[in-house]
Phi, psi and omega in degrees: 000117180271337182222167178216128180258131176238120182249127176279101187294339178280336177271334185287134178256003176071035182292333177088001179299321180295325179297318183293320186273350181287116183290338182253008178055048180274349187240139176220171178266132182291155175269353179252137181275159175272186184293342179267356180092002177274155175259100187284165175285151175229153184243140170248104190280006184296329181249007184294131178260352182081025183292335177071015175302319182297316181291325181289328183269347184295115181287344181258003182050045183261001186239134171240141179239131178247138175229126179051047175067021174222153184285138180253318180223138182226199180305145183295336180272005179267092185295331178295319178295323179296318179294321178297317180297318180297319179293322181290328181285335183287000000 
């Protein structure tokens, strides 16, 4: 496993954007609702490469992606994480 997806199920509204952009189909929508009544996304990390597409597209900033024991993408308001991602993509 090269990557690990962590989804905050209480922040997730189950929009499904992360499901669509995941190249390895690691994310699905849960059959159980969260405390707000939404059906959040859930991750199966067995095939995760740590690409962070899911975290970048998440409108609720509910997804964190870890690659090799370090964070790759975090909350959208975390400018330090954004700068790290930009350096890694370069």
